[in-house]
Steps between C-alpha positions, in 0.01 A plus 500: 500500500595866547467720194660836434278760336657820374344842455605860551599593854341840565523534878803350678482272799454135592188322623379144539155363570193333354382639168134601473334640190255786465147361495394469134223694335167316469417331171208649315214252465313463174285808425156482654174635359382820668142462616487812719704791366451718808613222731809445285576873503476497879728195515768670288478829692520318833814316386676823406389667822636206701837533328514877554399467865760230566779700335410814696488302824850371431616852407373637832692234694817505286810583698678686221374812316609369160310176564186694591534709182529188283193341659292818472595532133382141452172580676446799270526271197240260646270796567549668161156598357615439142599144586165441670314638200691267267408202717134608517485525120634145470239371748220671309634336184451157662829426677490364854682701769831303510538510120389864476769589754765302312398653165509856635843456654629347176384811314669733748811281500538541123461876535765518773745292298445713192563818702841375614706660775357510850157381385656187350668442837154497661391190304603284796271712719209444261558125493507484877180702543329294229590174677374633832175626347436176310560300818262725696231466231533121522481504880857370534792627710708768331840384373809630670794442732474198733485551876616165645610641835868408459795643299518401134639590157235660279489388136285616210493543125503870575395700804227761484554824696196429717641159593832636614420848630442385858724194519630414846881458472495302824301226323611530137865396484563563128325559167538290184310566176503352151458844338630849575826685466750697710275808507165322538259567786611175669867599487442849637274374778744224599785748533287739705410217739848351505374167365717278277334479157548320169297583189480349150558161663362234264359189665391673820136396470595137436638478854234342726364703791687425822830414332789642704707733283809715542489843332810704418383848405848602384582215261141432393525133596213304655587156638202268542473212751760662724612266781532586867870587475438746217208657685702537821796657318272738312319615811831553682624718213174696501531555877853637455366738236227622735761570768699698245181694428532666839832657402526877469746750366581671172569319176874442460724271301763301689752780446265778607362628169162660572181383326191659649224248576158660464133399501225487240173595674146610421392614847619571853384154612786342305753695706397333824679194625849384581607433141404844367686666787825371351464705180696818432196675355234460232615465142153476349182635657220405262214748518241312292304357795365847580356535149348154442131473417426872523281709274678819609866553580591552867572865587815655644399462866393135468815410311720694739360315802562161338855588400578651840400174668770317304758777541449499877525119519836506321636695797765732346616251236478619135193424288477476122137553403379409151234717344184332374581197284173443320342560163334308222684181596405551868167678465363726771140623460572869567757516218221425252741372236387363167607153394833466321622243242783397735455660844835378636663717233261789543416781741617375839722620784641847443328516161165560676623854573478578128122476522441558871783724628300591809519139630879513511520854635250427777690189602837675508360783714348241736836322527680826579238593761535160671879524492491848654257393774707195598851627431566187291777466245287445189606437142240509221522257209301474176413171324504422127754761396647448153704812416723761658243764406232316700739468795579870483135601483414283801796641693386854426144434621615312813755763597242768436280321755780528757658154467878526482606144415345359184551178307339271246444130453681321220239266353533587132811381309538847346547644849763240585690569178495876568551478876793745492281768340216437743740555790577847365139585586431311822672385821467120492378201302308195624481199271162321490613160373148361457391744231850544357504124431156515342589779262857387425388150398159592352351241736176553691557446872191280528583268210620174654648380172745792510600468866858410409548830318383688808750330730692786670823304446480570126842640399341763273303639796812497717685689227234774502531525878879513473472791258283692746744431784795617289312820417434551871867462592601745226244756621567434867133420554334189653342224293287243679287201410145488636367217280449145623855406393634678809339240729706210362806470730732358235386746236543783755870410508514526121317833498751633752779388269335689215527819707149537643505711816172391666259209495131531593287198589235352728581488874551124508766514229725738696682247718586247224625780274701654785660161575585436133673838468693446823640174362662670198755774450437766238758326279300176538183684397669646194641160401158336530337784307747445217408129491130586476556753221710251303227232505274434202174479693346527845543134588871506417549827688332370814688168488840663442457740790366232732804279432743785564329674794588458864220363718342750737571423868229321702 
């Protein structure tokens, strides 16, 4: 008998196929007595080395730069000398290799959770590496994503970054997890790959492997035991969507109101391909990949070359480049930052310049040099800005470096509430809905229990965005959205109705968003935005807009 499971739809689209679960972690056997300490030390070290080697092998063959970065970061954890020393101490105290590995990871896990912020987000990474190392120490296959040789729907309690970093979207039709929220790793990855995805879907793991399911990444519904008619209809709808994905042209409502459709990228590789060619520019160029895992910051020439590669690939379209978004919640070795009680609320983003002003100044000079060499239209943007004074100081430094167009991200509620004042200092605003949700609702982005609060359809979040858009209209300056909310076609219509002037997203989201806008006039968008704002919660807002919206053309 078919059953309908309901979660949170975080990446729109339809898919149907057999459900297969991530291979489970091995069960720890009963502790064994250690007769040969040196042999046990060798066994533990070999297990960690096997994990590090496998992750680096996958990083070297990953097709996407962000995937390679995730896998290399995982490998660095497996190779961490402190972790190895902790395991060795446990072995010398009488623990066998599998239990010494599990104990050491448990200790590091507690430390990461206590630190909060970005380190707390890495708990899933630790769990994944632990499971792989324990399996290797037991001589068993490492857990992970199945490779059956045919297309399927991937299901899991949660998905580790290493599991999903190099997924093949030709084989994985959709993602369904029991945990996670709208801004989780799974959600972000699914949107970047154009895969339908549902998170926080209770009952997922009770569905037997091989069961044919239908996944609706917009509504969050998963239908189990789908029959042939349902599967055929779903696949036909998905094929129509893929054909629409080849559409080009600027973002416009049905009556011609312009909404610029831009890309979120981390490297030039993400600008290649048919889908990316349909964008009107880059709305968010993340620069963190260049800084990951380094003991010294990259210099002006190295940074300039990396930025110029992206600027050249954009081919005369405008680029918004975000300065380094890192700090105590996203630690980088060369910053040498001390621990903080709550790193997510500490020295991160633009705040790093208070302690290390040379990092920001070097980066801005490198951006200007790359822009001058390529002739690109470049706009610099700072993350984690809270006040008009901070916006003004950043604008002064950036303009002093030769950059004429300067903006800031709105991720802090204080910035949203004072958007009009910020726009007195800078040229544009870009709303980062992921962090703005986290701070507005006091809800950690990695806490599955709070996923509902982080739903980008929350009326309170939409009201903050509306305030920014109103400030932009008053000042005659653009206000865009570069957070994950922009990739939801139906929510893109609402954001347009709120007055947002641009939407920035992954390449695969462009066509569905373009089609949704084309199906609605500006008056439609404003009417739907009013419905969303009048709702009491995210679920009501989404349902009200879905009932009243016009379907996008096939």
